[in-house]
mmCIF file as Biopython writes it, N, C-alpha, C and O atoms, coordinates in Angstrom:
data_model
#
loop_
_atom_site.group_PDB
_atom_site.id
_atom_site.type_symbol
_atom_site.label_atom_id
_atom_site.label_alt_id
_atom_site.label_comp_id
_atom_site.label_asym_id
_atom_site.label_entity_id
_atom_site.label_seq_id
_atom_site.pdbx_PDB_ins_code
_atom_site.Cartn_x
_atom_site.Cartn_y
_atom_site.Cartn_z
_atom_site.occupancy
_atom_site.B_iso_or_equiv
_atom_site.auth_seq_id
_atom_site.auth_asym_id
_atom_site.pdbx_PDB_model_num
ATOM 1   N N  . MET A ? 1  ? 4.950   4.422   18.897  1.0 0.0 1  A 1 
ATOM 2   C CA . MET A ? 1  ? 6.061   4.517   18.032  1.0 0.0 1  A 1 
ATOM 3   C C  . MET A ? 1  ? 5.922   5.364   16.883  1.0 0.0 1  A 1 
ATOM 4   O O  . MET A ? 1  ? 6.817   5.832   16.180  1.0 0.0 1  A 1 
ATOM 5   N N  . ALA A ? 2  ? 4.658   5.499   16.784  1.0 0.0 2  A 1 
ATOM 6   C CA . ALA A ? 2  ? 4.400   6.118   15.035  1.0 0.0 2  A 1 
ATOM 7   C C  . ALA A ? 2  ? 5.264   7.581   15.376  1.0 0.0 2  A 1 
ATOM 8   O O  . ALA A ? 2  ? 6.188   7.919   14.636  1.0 0.0 2  A 1 
ATOM 9   N N  . LYS A ? 3  ? 4.996   8.138   16.180  1.0 0.0 3  A 1 
ATOM 10  C CA . LYS A ? 3  ? 5.513   9.317   16.637  1.0 0.0 3  A 1 
ATOM 11  C C  . LYS A ? 3  ? 6.813   9.129   15.626  1.0 0.0 3  A 1 
ATOM 12  O O  . LYS A ? 3  ? 6.868   9.459   14.441  1.0 0.0 3  A 1 
ATOM 13  N N  . ALA A ? 4  ? 7.896   8.471   16.470  1.0 0.0 4  A 1 
ATOM 14  C CA . ALA A ? 4  ? 8.642   8.669   16.471  1.0 0.0 4  A 1 
ATOM 15  C C  . ALA A ? 4  ? 9.751   8.275   15.144  1.0 0.0 4  A 1 
ATOM 16  O O  . ALA A ? 4  ? 10.911  8.638   14.949  1.0 0.0 4  A 1 
ATOM 17  N N  . ALA A ? 5  ? 8.821   7.355   14.334  1.0 0.0 5  A 1 
ATOM 18  C CA . ALA A ? 5  ? 8.946   7.140   12.170  1.0 0.0 5  A 1 
ATOM 19  C C  . ALA A ? 5  ? 8.488   8.397   11.788  1.0 0.0 5  A 1 
ATOM 20  O O  . ALA A ? 5  ? 9.430   8.939   11.211  1.0 0.0 5  A 1 
ATOM 21  N N  . LYS A ? 6  ? 7.202   9.386   11.822  1.0 0.0 6  A 1 
ATOM 22  C CA . LYS A ? 6  ? 7.215   10.533  11.830  1.0 0.0 6  A 1 
ATOM 23  C C  . LYS A ? 6  ? 8.717   11.461  11.530  1.0 0.0 6  A 1 
ATOM 24  O O  . LYS A ? 6  ? 9.251   11.913  10.517  1.0 0.0 6  A 1 
ATOM 25  N N  . THR A ? 7  ? 9.089   11.455  13.214  1.0 0.0 7  A 1 
ATOM 26  C CA . THR A ? 7  ? 9.979   12.327  13.913  1.0 0.0 7  A 1 
ATOM 27  C C  . THR A ? 7  ? 11.291  12.065  12.144  1.0 0.0 7  A 1 
ATOM 28  O O  . THR A ? 7  ? 11.727  12.885  11.336  1.0 0.0 7  A 1 
ATOM 29  N N  . ALA A ? 8  ? 11.440  10.741  12.257  1.0 0.0 8  A 1 
ATOM 30  C CA . ALA A ? 8  ? 12.866  10.011  11.651  1.0 0.0 8  A 1 
ATOM 31  C C  . ALA A ? 8  ? 12.486  11.014  10.388  1.0 0.0 8  A 1 
ATOM 32  O O  . ALA A ? 8  ? 13.418  11.622  9.863   1.0 0.0 8  A 1 
ATOM 33  N N  . ILE A ? 9  ? 11.217  11.192  9.915   1.0 0.0 9  A 1 
ATOM 34  C CA . ILE A ? 9  ? 11.272  11.402  8.222   1.0 0.0 9  A 1 
ATOM 35  C C  . ILE A ? 9  ? 11.564  12.276  8.186   1.0 0.0 9  A 1 
ATOM 36  O O  . ILE A ? 9  ? 12.568  12.617  7.561   1.0 0.0 9  A 1 
ATOM 37  N N  . LYS A ? 10 ? 10.389  13.512  9.228   1.0 0.0 10 A 1 
ATOM 38  C CA . LYS A ? 10 ? 10.555  14.831  9.361   1.0 0.0 10 A 1 
ATOM 39  C C  . LYS A ? 10 ? 12.774  14.638  9.274   1.0 0.0 10 A 1 
ATOM 40  O O  . LYS A ? 10 ? 13.319  13.874  8.477   1.0 0.0 10 A 1 
ATOM 41  N N  . LYS A ? 11 ? 13.102  15.013  9.698   1.0 0.0 11 A 1 
ATOM 42  C CA . LYS A ? 11 ? 14.553  15.079  9.895   1.0 0.0 11 A 1 
ATOM 43  C C  . LYS A ? 11 ? 15.384  14.642  8.537   1.0 0.0 11 A 1 
ATOM 44  O O  . LYS A ? 11 ? 16.106  15.555  8.133   1.0 0.0 11 A 1 
ATOM 45  N N  . ASP A ? 12 ? 15.425  13.584  7.847   1.0 0.0 12 A 1 
ATOM 46  C CA . ASP A ? 12 ? 16.191  12.873  6.921   1.0 0.0 12 A 1 
ATOM 47  C C  . ASP A ? 12 ? 15.245  13.622  5.867   1.0 0.0 12 A 1 
ATOM 48  O O  . ASP A ? 12 ? 14.040  13.414  5.724   1.0 0.0 12 A 1 
ATOM 49  N N  . PRO A ? 13 ? 15.774  14.234  5.391   1.0 0.0 13 A 1 
ATOM 50  C CA . PRO A ? 13 ? 15.140  14.593  3.554   1.0 0.0 13 A 1 
ATOM 51  C C  . PRO A ? 13 ? 14.679  14.135  2.370   1.0 0.0 13 A 1 
ATOM 52  O O  . PRO A ? 13 ? 13.676  14.447  1.728   1.0 0.0 13 A 1 
ATOM 53  N N  . LYS A ? 14 ? 15.587  13.314  2.153   1.0 0.0 14 A 1 
ATOM 54  C CA . LYS A ? 14 ? 15.510  11.932  1.488   1.0 0.0 14 A 1 
ATOM 55  C C  . LYS A ? 14 ? 14.160  10.483  1.861   1.0 0.0 14 A 1 
ATOM 56  O O  . LYS A ? 14 ? 13.241  10.225  1.082   1.0 0.0 14 A 1 
ATOM 57  N N  . LEU A ? 15 ? 14.383  9.808   3.097   1.0 0.0 15 A 1 
ATOM 58  C CA . LEU A ? 15 ? 14.092  9.480   3.641   1.0 0.0 15 A 1 
ATOM 59  C C  . LEU A ? 15 ? 12.126  10.025  2.670   1.0 0.0 15 A 1 
ATOM 60  O O  . LEU A ? 15 ? 11.413  9.726   1.712   1.0 0.0 15 A 1 
ATOM 61  N N  . ALA A ? 16 ? 12.230  11.265  4.263   1.0 0.0 16 A 1 
ATOM 62  C CA . ALA A ? 16 ? 10.940  11.868  3.129   1.0 0.0 16 A 1 
ATOM 63  C C  . ALA A ? 16 ? 10.228  11.461  1.995   1.0 0.0 16 A 1 
ATOM 64  O O  . ALA A ? 16 ? 9.116   10.936  1.933   1.0 0.0 16 A 1 
ATOM 65  N N  . ALA A ? 17 ? 11.158  11.828  0.936   1.0 0.0 17 A 1 
ATOM 66  C CA . ALA A ? 17 ? 11.473  11.671  -1.082  1.0 0.0 17 A 1 
ATOM 67  C C  . ALA A ? 17 ? 10.567  10.927  -0.879  1.0 0.0 17 A 1 
ATOM 68  O O  . ALA A ? 17 ? 9.377   11.231  -0.792  1.0 0.0 17 A 1 
ATOM 69  N N  . GLU A ? 18 ? 11.202  9.551   -0.754  1.0 0.0 18 A 1 
ATOM 70  C CA . GLU A ? 18 ? 11.654  7.903   -0.745  1.0 0.0 18 A 1 
ATOM 71  C C  . GLU A ? 18 ? 9.486   7.914   -0.265  1.0 0.0 18 A 1 
ATOM 72  O O  . GLU A ? 18 ? 8.516   7.271   -0.666  1.0 0.0 18 A 1 
ATOM 73  N N  . ALA A ? 19 ? 9.652   8.745   0.488   1.0 0.0 19 A 1 
ATOM 74  C CA . ALA A ? 19 ? 7.748   7.770   1.440   1.0 0.0 19 A 1 
ATOM 75  C C  . ALA A ? 19 ? 6.803   8.541   0.676   1.0 0.0 19 A 1 
ATOM 76  O O  . ALA A ? 19 ? 5.604   8.309   0.826   1.0 0.0 19 A 1 
ATOM 77  N N  . LYS A ? 20 ? 7.293   9.659   -0.334  1.0 0.0 20 A 1 
ATOM 78  C CA . LYS A ? 20 ? 6.238   10.228  -1.365  1.0 0.0 20 A 1 
ATOM 79  C C  . LYS A ? 20 ? 5.503   9.469   -2.905  1.0 0.0 20 A 1 
ATOM 80  O O  . LYS A ? 20 ? 4.756   9.604   -3.874  1.0 0.0 20 A 1 
ATOM 81  N N  . ASN A ? 21 ? 6.599   8.462   -2.014  1.0 0.0 21 A 1 
ATOM 82  C CA . ASN A ? 21 ? 6.779   7.175   -3.935  1.0 0.0 21 A 1 
ATOM 83  C C  . ASN A ? 21 ? 5.661   6.646   -2.961  1.0 0.0 21 A 1 
ATOM 84  O O  . ASN A ? 21 ? 5.075   7.603   -2.456  1.0 0.0 21 A 1 
ATOM 85  N N  . TYR A ? 22 ? 5.486   6.207   -2.807  1.0 0.0 22 A 1 
ATOM 86  C CA . TYR A ? 22 ? 4.667   4.926   -1.831  1.0 0.0 22 A 1 
ATOM 87  C C  . TYR A ? 22 ? 2.921   5.492   -1.833  1.0 0.0 22 A 1 
ATOM 88  O O  . TYR A ? 22 ? 2.637   6.672   -2.040  1.0 0.0 22 A 1 
ATOM 89  N N  . THR A ? 23 ? 1.854   4.391   -1.560  1.0 0.0 23 A 1 
ATOM 90  C CA . THR A ? 23 ? 0.562   4.452   -2.364  1.0 0.0 23 A 1 
ATOM 91  C C  . THR A ? 23 ? 0.285   3.440   -1.469  1.0 0.0 23 A 1 
ATOM 92  O O  . THR A ? 23 ? 1.277   2.720   -1.356  1.0 0.0 23 A 1 
ATOM 93  N N  . LYS A ? 24 ? -0.874  2.985   -0.609  1.0 0.0 24 A 1 
ATOM 94  C CA . LYS A ? 24 ? -1.980  2.244   0.225   1.0 0.0 24 A 1 
ATOM 95  C C  . LYS A ? 24 ? -2.688  2.250   -1.068  1.0 0.0 24 A 1 
ATOM 96  O O  . LYS A ? 24 ? -2.896  3.179   -1.849  1.0 0.0 24 A 1 
ATOM 97  N N  . VAL A ? 25 ? -3.051  0.843   -1.124  1.0 0.0 25 A 1 
ATOM 98  C CA . VAL A ? 25 ? -3.583  0.241   -1.892  1.0 0.0 25 A 1 
ATOM 99  C C  . VAL A ? 25 ? -4.993  -0.681  -1.860  1.0 0.0 25 A 1 
ATOM 100 O O  . VAL A ? 25 ? -4.732  -1.884  -1.882  1.0 0.0 25 A 1 
ATOM 101 N N  . ILE A ? 26 ? -5.617  -0.548  -1.840  1.0 0.0 26 A 1 
ATOM 102 C CA . ILE A ? 26 ? -7.456  -1.147  -1.735  1.0 0.0 26 A 1 
ATOM 103 C C  . ILE A ? 26 ? -7.871  -2.183  -2.332  1.0 0.0 26 A 1 
ATOM 104 O O  . ILE A ? 26 ? -8.744  -1.788  -3.105  1.0 0.0 26 A 1 
ATOM 105 N N  . LYS A ? 27 ? -7.696  -3.807  -2.467  1.0 0.0 27 A 1 
ATOM 106 C CA . LYS A ? 27 ? -8.510  -3.797  -3.811  1.0 0.0 27 A 1 
ATOM 107 C C  . LYS A ? 27 ? -9.386  -4.836  -3.116  1.0 0.0 27 A 1 
ATOM 108 O O  . LYS A ? 27 ? -9.004  -5.790  -2.438  1.0 0.0 27 A 1 
ATOM 109 N N  . ALA A ? 28 ? -10.810 -4.418  -3.457  1.0 0.0 28 A 1 
ATOM 110 C CA . ALA A ? 28 ? -11.332 -5.487  -3.086  1.0 0.0 28 A 1 
ATOM 111 C C  . ALA A ? 28 ? -11.996 -5.855  -3.772  1.0 0.0 28 A 1 
ATOM 112 O O  . ALA A ? 28 ? -12.611 -5.259  -4.656  1.0 0.0 28 A 1 
ATOM 113 N N  . VAL A ? 29 ? -11.995 -7.502  -3.333  1.0 0.0 29 A 1 
ATOM 114 C CA . VAL A ? 29 ? -11.750 -9.465  -3.362  1.0 0.0 29 A 1 
ATOM 115 C C  . VAL A ? 29 ? -12.853 -9.673  -3.501  1.0 0.0 29 A 1 
ATOM 116 O O  . VAL A ? 29 ? -13.511 -8.987  -2.718  1.0 0.0 29 A 1 
ATOM 117 N N  . ARG A ? 30 ? -13.728 -10.590 -4.412  1.0 0.0 30 A 1 
ATOM 118 C CA . ARG A ? 30 ? -14.642 -11.501 -4.116  1.0 0.0 30 A 1 
ATOM 119 C C  . ARG A ? 30 ? -14.444 -12.891 -3.625  1.0 0.0 30 A 1 
ATOM 120 O O  . ARG A ? 30 ? -14.127 -13.667 -4.526  1.0 0.0 30 A 1 
ATOM 121 N N  . SER A ? 31 ? -14.566 -13.526 -2.193  1.0 0.0 31 A 1 
ATOM 122 C CA . SER A ? 31 ? -14.488 -14.538 -1.467  1.0 0.0 31 A 1 
ATOM 123 C C  . SER A ? 31 ? -14.614 -15.861 -2.458  1.0 0.0 31 A 1 
ATOM 124 O O  . SER A ? 31 ? -15.794 -15.634 -2.730  1.0 0.0 31 A 1 
ATOM 125 N N  . PRO A ? 32 ? -14.339 -17.010 -3.178  1.0 0.0 32 A 1 
ATOM 126 C CA . PRO A ? 32 ? -15.060 -17.709 -3.685  1.0 0.0 32 A 1 
ATOM 127 C C  . PRO A ? 32 ? -16.134 -18.869 -2.938  1.0 0.0 32 A 1 
ATOM 128 O O  . PRO A ? 32 ? -17.214 -19.288 -3.354  1.0 0.0 32 A 1 
ATOM 129 N N  . LYS A ? 33 ? -15.360 -19.213 -1.630  1.0 0.0 33 A 1 
ATOM 130 C CA . LYS A ? 33 ? -16.179 -19.976 -0.744  1.0 0.0 33 A 1 
ATOM 131 C C  . LYS A ? 33 ? -17.408 -19.213 -0.406  1.0 0.0 33 A 1 
ATOM 132 O O  . LYS A ? 33 ? -18.440 -19.835 -0.158  1.0 0.0 33 A 1 
ATOM 133 N N  . SER A ? 34 ? -17.379 -17.868 -0.375  1.0 0.0 34 A 1 
ATOM 134 C CA . SER A ? 34 ? -18.829 -16.872 0.586   1.0 0.0 34 A 1 
ATOM 135 C C  . SER A ? 34 ? -19.259 -16.301 0.002   1.0 0.0 34 A 1 
ATOM 136 O O  . SER A ? 34 ? -20.222 -15.831 0.608   1.0 0.0 34 A 1 
ATOM 137 N N  . GLY A ? 35 ? -19.182 -15.733 -1.479  1.0 0.0 35 A 1 
ATOM 138 C CA . GLY A ? 35 ? -19.459 -15.492 -2.187  1.0 0.0 35 A 1 
ATOM 139 C C  . GLY A ? 35 ? -18.997 -13.966 -1.449  1.0 0.0 35 A 1 
ATOM 140 O O  . GLY A ? 35 ? -19.128 -13.092 -2.305  1.0 0.0 35 A 1 
ATOM 141 N N  . ALA A ? 36 ? -18.580 -13.476 -0.340  1.0 0.0 36 A 1 
ATOM 142 C CA . ALA A ? 36 ? -19.022 -12.249 0.554   1.0 0.0 36 A 1 
ATOM 143 C C  . ALA A ? 36 ? -17.166 -11.614 -0.332  1.0 0.0 36 A 1 
ATOM 144 O O  . ALA A ? 36 ? -16.515 -12.174 -1.214  1.0 0.0 36 A 1 
ATOM 145 N N  . TYR A ? 37 ? -16.892 -10.339 0.400   1.0 0.0 37 A 1 
ATOM 146 C CA . TYR A ? 37 ? -16.109 -9.701  -0.426  1.0 0.0 37 A 1 
ATOM 147 C C  . TYR A ? 37 ? -14.271 -9.183  0.740   1.0 0.0 37 A 1 
ATOM 148 O O  . TYR A ? 37 ? -14.092 -8.071  1.238   1.0 0.0 37 A 1 
ATOM 149 N N  . THR A ? 38 ? -14.083 -9.406  0.758   1.0 0.0 38 A 1 
ATOM 150 C CA . THR A ? 38 ? -13.533 -9.330  1.437   1.0 0.0 38 A 1 
ATOM 151 C C  . THR A ? 38 ? -11.300 -8.437  0.806   1.0 0.0 38 A 1 
ATOM 152 O O  . THR A ? 38 ? -10.776 -8.754  -0.262  1.0 0.0 38 A 1 
ATOM 153 N N  . PHE A ? 39 ? -10.702 -7.583  1.712   1.0 0.0 39 A 1 
ATOM 154 C CA . PHE A ? 39 ? -9.736  -6.321  1.054   1.0 0.0 39 A 1 
ATOM 155 C C  . PHE A ? 39 ? -9.191  -7.164  1.246   1.0 0.0 39 A 1 
ATOM 156 O O  . PHE A ? 39 ? -9.629  -8.151  1.838   1.0 0.0 39 A 1 
ATOM 157 N N  . LYS A ? 40 ? -7.826  -7.006  0.707   1.0 0.0 40 A 1 
ATOM 158 C CA . LYS A ? 40 ? -6.588  -6.956  0.269   1.0 0.0 40 A 1 
ATOM 159 C C  . LYS A ? 40 ? -5.635  -5.590  -0.005  1.0 0.0 40 A 1 
ATOM 160 O O  . LYS A ? 40 ? -5.662  -4.878  -1.008  1.0 0.0 40 A 1 
ATOM 161 N N  . GLU A ? 41 ? -4.675  -5.422  1.344   1.0 0.0 41 A 1 
ATOM 162 C CA . GLU A ? 41 ? -4.031  -4.079  0.820   1.0 0.0 41 A 1 
ATOM 163 C C  . GLU A ? 41 ? -2.901  -3.951  1.208   1.0 0.0 41 A 1 
ATOM 164 O O  . GLU A ? 41 ? -2.579  -4.644  2.173   1.0 0.0 41 A 1 
ATOM 165 N N  . ALA A ? 42 ? -1.786  -2.938  0.554   1.0 0.0 42 A 1 
ATOM 166 C CA . ALA A ? 42 ? -0.378  -3.262  0.890   1.0 0.0 42 A 1 
ATOM 167 C C  . ALA A ? 42 ? -0.202  -1.387  0.042   1.0 0.0 42 A 1 
ATOM 168 O O  . ALA A ? 42 ? -0.672  -0.477  -0.641  1.0 0.0 42 A 1 
ATOM 169 N N  . MET A ? 43 ? 0.826   -1.925  0.814   1.0 0.0 43 A 1 
ATOM 170 C CA . MET A ? 43 ? 1.827   -0.123  0.606   1.0 0.0 43 A 1 
ATOM 171 C C  . MET A ? 43 ? 2.470   -0.633  -0.572  1.0 0.0 43 A 1 
ATOM 172 O O  . MET A ? 43 ? 3.074   -1.705  -0.539  1.0 0.0 43 A 1 
ATOM 173 N N  . VAL A ? 44 ? 2.356   0.237   -1.867  1.0 0.0 44 A 1 
ATOM 174 C CA . VAL A ? 44 ? 3.156   -1.094  -2.556  1.0 0.0 44 A 1 
ATOM 175 C C  . VAL A ? 44 ? 3.538   1.371   -3.968  1.0 0.0 44 A 1 
ATOM 176 O O  . VAL A ? 44 ? 2.947   2.418   -4.233  1.0 0.0 44 A 1 
ATOM 177 N N  . HIS A ? 45 ? 5.079   0.535   -4.233  1.0 0.0 45 A 1 
ATOM 178 C CA . HIS A ? 45 ? 5.379   1.587   -4.908  1.0 0.0 45 A 1 
ATOM 179 C C  . HIS A ? 45 ? 4.972   2.563   -5.967  1.0 0.0 45 A 1 
ATOM 180 O O  . HIS A ? 45 ? 5.239   2.133   -7.089  1.0 0.0 45 A 1 
ATOM 181 N N  . LYS A ? 46 ? 4.419   3.722   -5.962  1.0 0.0 46 A 1 
ATOM 182 C CA . LYS A ? 46 ? 3.548   4.511   -7.116  1.0 0.0 46 A 1 
ATOM 183 C C  . LYS A ? 46 ? 4.310   3.516   -8.958  1.0 0.0 46 A 1 
ATOM 184 O O  . LYS A ? 46 ? 3.339   3.146   -9.618  1.0 0.0 46 A 1 
ATOM 185 N N  . ASP A ? 47 ? 4.790   3.386   -9.205  1.0 0.0 47 A 1 
ATOM 186 C CA . ASP A ? 47 ? 4.486   2.319   -10.074 1.0 0.0 47 A 1 
ATOM 187 C C  . ASP A ? 47 ? 4.390   1.269   -10.113 1.0 0.0 47 A 1 
ATOM 188 O O  . ASP A ? 47 ? 4.366   0.785   -11.245 1.0 0.0 47 A 1 
ATOM 189 N N  . LYS A ? 48 ? 4.274   0.259   -8.841  1.0 0.0 48 A 1 
ATOM 190 C CA . LYS A ? 48 ? 3.933   -0.778  -9.510  1.0 0.0 48 A 1 
ATOM 191 C C  . LYS A ? 48 ? 2.001   -1.212  -8.366  1.0 0.0 48 A 1 
ATOM 192 O O  . LYS A ? 48 ? 1.527   -1.860  -7.433  1.0 0.0 48 A 1 
ATOM 193 N N  . VAL A ? 49 ? 1.716   -0.315  -9.359  1.0 0.0 49 A 1 
ATOM 194 C CA . VAL A ? 49 ? 0.469   -0.230  -8.163  1.0 0.0 49 A 1 
ATOM 195 C C  . VAL A ? 49 ? -0.395  -0.405  -9.896  1.0 0.0 49 A 1 
ATOM 196 O O  . VAL A ? 49 ? -1.602  -0.233  -9.726  1.0 0.0 49 A 1 
ATOM 197 N N  . LYS A ? 50 ? -0.153  -0.609  -10.986 1.0 0.0 50 A 1 
ATOM 198 C CA . LYS A ? 50 ? -0.967  -1.601  -11.824 1.0 0.0 50 A 1 
ATOM 199 C C  . LYS A ? 50 ? -1.137  -3.033  -11.566 1.0 0.0 50 A 1 
ATOM 200 O O  . LYS A ? 50 ? -2.080  -3.824  -11.535 1.0 0.0 50 A 1 
ATOM 201 N N  . ASP A ? 51 ? 0.158   -3.068  -11.388 1.0 0.0 51 A 1 
ATOM 202 C CA . ASP A ? 51 ? 0.892   -4.497  -11.404 1.0 0.0 51 A 1 
ATOM 203 C C  . ASP A ? 51 ? 0.444   -5.143  -9.905  1.0 0.0 51 A 1 
ATOM 204 O O  . ASP A ? 51 ? 0.780   -6.278  -9.567  1.0 0.0 51 A 1 
ATOM 205 N N  . PHE A ? 52 ? -0.264  -4.357  -9.169  1.0 0.0 52 A 1 
ATOM 206 C CA . PHE A ? 52 ? -0.862  -4.701  -7.547  1.0 0.0 52 A 1 
ATOM 207 C C  . PHE A ? 52 ? -2.218  -5.393  -8.095  1.0 0.0 52 A 1 
ATOM 208 O O  . PHE A ? 52 ? -2.604  -6.545  -7.896  1.0 0.0 52 A 1 
ATOM 209 N N  . LEU A ? 53 ? -2.807  -4.397  -8.817  1.0 0.0 53 A 1 
ATOM 210 C CA . LEU A ? 53 ? -4.567  -4.429  -9.258  1.0 0.0 53 A 1 
ATOM 211 C C  . LEU A ? 53 ? -4.428  -5.734  -9.881  1.0 0.0 53 A 1 
ATOM 212 O O  . LEU A ? 53 ? -5.273  -6.572  -9.567  1.0 0.0 53 A 1 
ATOM 213 N N  . ALA A ? 54 ? -3.492  -6.073  -10.730 1.0 0.0 54 A 1 
ATOM 214 C CA . ALA A ? 54 ? -4.242  -6.619  -12.000 1.0 0.0 54 A 1 
ATOM 215 C C  . ALA A ? 54 ? -3.387  -8.504  -11.285 1.0 0.0 54 A 1 
ATOM 216 O O  . ALA A ? 54 ? -3.847  -9.612  -11.557 1.0 0.0 54 A 1 
ATOM 217 N N  . ALA A ? 55 ? -2.320  -8.267  -10.529 1.0 0.0 55 A 1 
ATOM 218 C CA . ALA A ? 55 ? -2.717  -9.965  -9.364  1.0 0.0 55 A 1 
ATOM 219 C C  . ALA A ? 55 ? -3.401  -9.895  -8.382  1.0 0.0 55 A 1 
ATOM 220 O O  . ALA A ? 55 ? -3.437  -10.822 -7.574  1.0 0.0 55 A 1 
ATOM 221 N N  . ALA A ? 56 ? -3.909  -9.082  -8.272  1.0 0.0 56 A 1 
ATOM 222 C CA . ALA A ? 56 ? -5.116  -9.472  -7.448  1.0 0.0 56 A 1 
ATOM 223 C C  . ALA A ? 56 ? -6.413  -10.206 -8.032  1.0 0.0 56 A 1 
ATOM 224 O O  . ALA A ? 56 ? -7.194  -11.028 -7.552  1.0 0.0 56 A 1 
ATOM 225 N N  . GLU A ? 57 ? -6.303  -9.505  -9.378  1.0 0.0 57 A 1 
ATOM 226 C CA . GLU A ? 57 ? -7.650  -10.095 -10.059 1.0 0.0 57 A 1 
ATOM 227 C C  . GLU A ? 57 ? -7.364  -11.269 -10.094 1.0 0.0 57 A 1 
ATOM 228 O O  . GLU A ? 57 ? -7.934  -11.908 -9.209  1.0 0.0 57 A 1 
ATOM 229 N N  . LYS A ? 58 ? -6.401  -12.133 -11.059 1.0 0.0 58 A 1 
ATOM 230 C CA . LYS A ? 58 ? -5.904  -14.231 -10.769 1.0 0.0 58 A 1 
ATOM 231 C C  . LYS A ? 58 ? -6.335  -15.013 -9.277  1.0 0.0 58 A 1 
ATOM 232 O O  . LYS A ? 58 ? -6.060  -16.200 -9.100  1.0 0.0 58 A 1 
#
């Protein structure tokens, strides 16, 4: 299935250009219950990275 997605992006230059605008963001968050770290990750538009990190702190 992943190969089909890559092929679709290569065939359509608009999709390839749009895909480059997204970033995978991983934020380590300490669990209040156990004190262990958990990770929140998301694919976020590059203009919204700071918003995601700020929201993850709350």
